[in-house]
N, C-alpha and C positions, 0 to 999 in steps of 0.2 A: 521531428526526429520520431523512429519506430523507437519501440518500447525496447526490441532485442539490442538496438543499439547505446541507448540510455544505460541499462541496465550493464553493457560491455564496457562501456566508459568508465561505469562506476567501481567494476571490479577490477581493471586495469590500474585504476587508482589506488585501488585497497592491495593489487598487486606490489605496487611500485613502492610502498611502504609508504604512502601518504602519513605526516604527522599531525593532522587536524583531527581531534578527538569531539564527537559530540558528545560532550557535559549533559546529565539528566540534569533537569530542572527541578527535581525534588527526588528524594528517596526513602520511601516507608521506612519505620523500626524493624521490620522485616527484609528487607533490602531490595523491593522491588519499586525499579527506578521507571519516573515517568518523563518523557522527551516532548518537546515542542520546539522544534529547531527552527531558529530564527529566521532561516532563509526560505519557508516554507511558508504557507498560506495562512491568513487569520484563520483562527478558530472561530465558528459562532456561538459557542456558548461555552458554560461551565464544564469542559470536557478538553482532553489531551488528543494530541494524534498519535502516539503511541507508548507502549509500555514493556516492560522488561523482567520477566520474575525468570529469575534461573536463565537456562537456556531457551527458553522460550521468547519470541518477539509478538506483542498482536497489537496490532496496528485498527485503530477505530474505522468506521464506516468513513470511506474517503468519497466526495463526491466528484462533477468532473470540473471540479474548481483550477485557474490557471495562477500558479506558483507568483505569479511576475507580477499580477496586479490584483489577486483575490476576488478575480470575477467569474463566473459562469461558462463553459465553452458553450457554444450554440448547442439546441437543444437537437437528440438523435445522436449518429454514430460519433460524432466531435466528442461531446459529453461523456458517453460510455467510455471512448478511448482514453480520457485525460483521466476521468475516474482508478480506470486501472492503472493506467501511467503511474498515477500519483501513492496508489499503492505499493508499487512496484519502486519506484524511485524512495520511499520511506525504508523498504526494505533495502537496498544496495547501501544507504545510508547507514544501516545498522551492521552491516556484514553480509546480509544474508545473499543469497541469489535465490532466481526465481525458481530453482527448483530444490530450494529449502521450505517451500509451502506445504504445512501438513494440511489447511484447510482454508476454503474460500466461503464466503455469505455475501450474498449478493441481493438486495432487496431493490426491489423495481415497481413502479407503479402502473405499469401493462405489461404484464407479460407474454403477449401474442407481438405486442410491437418489440419490447427491449431482449429480450432473451436471444432472439438469433442474434444481435450485435453481442451481448454478454458473449457468445458462443465463440463469434468470429474474434475478438479479441482475443479470447483466452486460445485460441488458435494460434494466432499471432506471439503469443505470449512463452507458451509452451510449445508450440509445433502440432502437428496432425498426429502424432503419436497416443493415443487413447491412453497407453499404459502409464504415459510420465504424467497425466493429468492428476491436479490435487484434489480432495473430495471436496464438493461443490454442493451447498444448499443454496436454491434460489427462491427467493419468497415475493409473492405479492402484494404489495400494502396500497391501501387507502391513498396514503399521504406521505410526503419526506421531506423535510426541512427544506422551506423556500419555496415552496412546489416544486421540488427537484422528482428527478425522473429515475435515477437510480445513485444507491451507494453499494460498495465493495470493500468487505472488510477481509482482512488476512493474518493468517498466523502461521510464522515462522519459526523452525527449529536454526538456533544458532549452532549446532555443533557441536556443543561443548568447548568452544573455543574458550580460553581462561581470558578473561579481560576485565577491567574495572571500568573503563568505559567502552562505548562505541566509536568505531572508526565512523569519520565524515568523508 
């Protein structure tokens, strides 16, 4: 399923007034909410999938891991696509749409090989109007967790919506 279709489905559910709420796993004394949705993949260390501070949502570096079985997608475009899809799905779970993205950071292990794939997926997500692309930093690193090839993290504006919990 294409990323835009997944986001549209999430926004449609939100628009229908879905009752399910994503409850934080923890809320700090300062009000920072930490989320590890039970219907997402298992994290691979001492970190969380996303956090919310005020109206800003922070999504951790997403790898190309399938939600259904916590395994990596095949190397190359399938894995890059899955990493971006994971970020987009978490944003949708939080009630943000892709146009609410205020920054993307991408880590790749081979700039020459994987940057064009990242560009292609971003065009799929945001369309081909460069005026709609969020700021992006792409960094080549020597190594990622479990010798992966890409991680994508995103920061999203939740638009000042008043809520105690995020819609699921």
